[in-house]
Phi, psi and omega in degrees: 000333180266001182273149179237002182296150177295132184280350185258106184263124179307137175289156172239150167059237180294319182305317183286321181304306197267002174285007177236132177309316185297321180289326175293319173299322177298321179300314180294324176294319180294322174298320179289325179287339182264337174197107179279345193300327187298334184303326183311315179284349185261312184240357176095355180210160175264112184296145168266342185207142175229128183246142176259144174044060183292112191292332181273011182224044174064035183054038184308145178298314183222130173242108188252124186220156175227182182297337184237352192227150173217144176214139179255137179238108173266120181264127178233130177219094177088006181225160180271157159272106184294158181301321183293317179294321178293316179300318182299312175301318186285352172277350178287161189300150191296333185292345178273123178282144184240127177236142170258117173252120183205180176296154185298329178299340181265018183296340181282356178296332185259126174297121180303333181281346184275101185286354180282323192256149171227150182257138168232129180285147180307320186296314174298312192291307184293324182300337178304330182269002183287353176238021183291153173279351174275116182303312185300312181298324182293314177297313174302316180294320181295323182280325178291315178301323179299319178298310189291322173296327174303306180299317179296318178297322176295316180294312180303319180295322176295315184283348182293158181297156182297335181259017183269142178293340177280359187293141176229151177281157183291351174297335178296337184291081187264011175238136186299326186285331175287330177288328181286325179296313179298323181292329176297321178288330172302306183301320181296324182291321185289325180291322175300333179273358174103003185262159168278138180212150179211135176247122182202209174227157176297146185283333181280318186232008179064030182270146185294144180212155175226121183239142173226148183230148171227137183291160180279174185303327187282355167083359174291111187294351177270350185247103196222160167262152181231145170226122178224156180236123180242141178276155178268156177272316196245002175207157173305135174117190187198192179218145173262133179246125176226152175161212186256137179215101179265159174214149175302144171298161184302130178087352179261161175253158171305129186241162175298319181300321183289320177298314183288329173296316181292320183286322182296316183295319177302313177305322176283349176239036182298324179290335185264325169282077190195145178301311185303314180296321179292309191300313181297322175298313182299320175307326182278316192267327185203086190291333180294317184284327173305322179289350183272343179241152188204165176205130185259353175213173186305146190273356173228144181285163173284140178304152182207138175084191185262085184284337183294325180292325176299311180303328185276319185243359186076170175295323189297330190255015185228053178299153182277178181303136178088356181091009183288150182293135182263152177201182176295335171303318186265333185219120178224153184264017184092014182226147161284161179154174173251138172077198188246014186237356178240137191227111188226158167243152187237135175237140178275150184244134173276094177296337186289349184233356191251129167272178184290322181293331178294318179294324177300310181299325181293322177290321176296313184290328179301307185299318176306313178304317178292317179304310181297336183263003184289132185300151184294326171248099188292146177284069180254000000 
């Protein structure tokens, strides 16, 4: 909590090179050009050619071919293989082998029942060249594998159970793409608990975030409580945001009635959408989690501007003087949030003591706090 150093450490040398998927693919191509023999133990044949972004194979990261065999290797580092992308690959002839190469923690991306795809960890794949007879290939592989193993170790430690000797705090994730990988795993866990969840990045600065929603008592999936964790940019740590988050029904637009309903509920829960209330509850129900959050200033901002105008017309219809665009920076209702349907309070999180499991638990307990605090007759 007392540190002010930038949490994101710029990669250097090989680390900077291989922190991008395209560059990792280039490294693998270079290793293959110098010595193709390590592929035999991985895919069952020694390739005669390795192509990058092969146009005849859905622009595959790597197309590895011999006279009689073909394999595609899709390299992923902090990004998803979309359903559309996966479907396009699976339409290719059955004789083409399909491989996903990623960090070890992403092995769950491949369904074990999907016979078409096989997973290879990047450390295992590139590690096959550490015994190459080609000296340059061997040295390049050794240095690259050392970087990848460091990433794998950090991710594994952050995801380890709280009572494990391998456990590490999320503060060790000093690359944004590593934090994004961890948030994806957190989202999977939250979804497995029956919550809506999303792992992504902030729209303004590309910072990792994990969000989860729980429906209100009325069961309307568009009227929800939200708890989210966002990483900070310029200092170690992050923040927990809790509150109300409504959204229009599918096919509908944001309306005045929906804005007023969300705001009315948030106002009726002002004492509960607050750091002090949440912290007090955690001290009773889970003191370990209570020790992870803190706040040195009010957890909600002071109201500013004409919120009634926003309720009536929305931000799009409530331009400022001179036609300037209105937003939560210029007009806010006494809550943090984005748009006109989200109303939140903020608490700071001590990332030097919190694991990914702790953050998942904190999100769940925050949503429980909001559900327990929902008025019996919601102000809708």
